[in-house]
C-alpha positions as CSV (number, residue, x, y, z in Angstrom):
1,M,-36.5,-66.4,9.2
2,S,-39.3,-68.2,10.9
3,T,-42.6,-66.6,11.8
4,N,-44.9,-68.0,14.5
5,T,-48.5,-67.3,13.6
6,D,-49.9,-69.4,16.5
7,V,-49.2,-66.9,19.2
8,S,-51.6,-67.3,22.0
9,L,-53.2,-64.0,23.2
10,S,-55.3,-65.6,26.0
11,S,-53.7,-63.4,28.6
12,Y,-54.9,-60.3,26.7
13,D,-58.4,-61.7,26.4
14,E,-59.3,-61.8,30.1
15,D,-61.2,-58.8,31.6
16,Q,-60.3,-56.9,34.7
17,G,-62.7,-59.0,37.0
18,S,-61.4,-62.4,35.9
19,K,-57.8,-61.1,36.1
20,L,-58.3,-59.9,39.7
21,I,-59.9,-63.2,40.7
22,R,-57.0,-65.2,39.1
23,K,-54.5,-63.0,40.9
24,A,-56.3,-63.4,44.2
25,K,-56.2,-67.2,43.9
26,E,-52.5,-67.1,43.2
27,A,-51.7,-64.8,46.2
28,P,-54.7,-64.7,48.6
29,F,-53.2,-62.2,51.0
30,V,-52.8,-59.4,48.4
31,P,-56.5,-58.6,48.4
32,V,-56.5,-58.8,52.2
33,G,-53.7,-56.2,52.3
34,M,-55.5,-54.0,49.8
35,A,-58.7,-54.1,51.8
36,G,-56.9,-53.4,55.0
37,F,-55.1,-50.5,53.4
38,A,-58.5,-49.1,52.2
39,A,-60.1,-49.6,55.6
40,I,-57.3,-47.8,57.4
41,V,-57.4,-44.9,54.9
42,A,-61.2,-44.7,55.4
43,Y,-60.8,-44.7,59.2
44,G,-58.2,-42.0,58.9
45,L,-60.5,-39.8,56.9
46,Y,-63.3,-40.4,59.3
47,K,-61.1,-39.5,62.3
48,L,-59.7,-36.5,60.5
49,K,-62.7,-34.4,61.7
50,N,-62.2,-35.5,65.4
51,R,-58.5,-35.3,65.7
52,G,-58.6,-32.8,68.5
53,N,-55.4,-30.8,69.1
54,T,-53.3,-33.2,67.0
55,K,-51.5,-31.5,64.1
56,M,-52.5,-32.5,60.6
57,S,-49.0,-33.7,59.7
58,I,-48.8,-36.0,62.8
59,H,-52.3,-37.4,62.1
60,L,-51.3,-38.2,58.5
61,I,-48.0,-39.8,59.5
62,H,-49.8,-42.1,62.0
63,M,-52.3,-43.1,59.3
64,R,-49.6,-43.8,56.8
65,V,-47.6,-45.9,59.3
66,A,-50.8,-47.9,60.2
67,A,-51.7,-48.5,56.6
68,Q,-48.1,-49.5,55.6
69,G,-47.9,-51.8,58.7
70,F,-51.1,-53.5,57.7
71,V,-49.8,-54.1,54.1
72,V,-46.4,-55.4,55.4
73,G,-48.2,-57.7,57.8
74,A,-50.4,-59.1,55.1
75,M,-47.3,-59.6,52.9
76,T,-45.6,-61.4,55.8
77,L,-48.6,-63.7,56.4
78,G,-48.7,-64.4,52.6
79,M,-45.1,-65.4,52.6
80,G,-45.6,-67.6,55.6
81,Y,-48.6,-69.2,53.9
82,S,-46.6,-69.8,50.7
83,I,-43.7,-71.3,52.7
84,F,-46.2,-73.5,54.6
85,L,-47.7,-74.8,51.3
86,V,-44.2,-75.6,49.9
87,L,-43.3,-77.5,53.1
88,V,-46.6,-79.4,53.1
89,D,-46.2,-80.4,49.4
90,S,-42.6,-81.7,50.0
């Protein structure tokens, strides 16, 4: 039975900030999607007071669809960007 004592634990040594920066460099549209999602949620909460005669459930459905649409759009742009990079490198 062999034991490997030289196991690298470098991935466990990085803190949250450096991990987020590394992940953002690997997939640049993920932070864009997260920021857009947060912005739409903040806008929805702001408009919650001034929704007029719109029912609460309808307002929440509209905000959910807008936030999900932004995230899907960011993912689509990210995939297009990745495909572009692959085609340029070839």
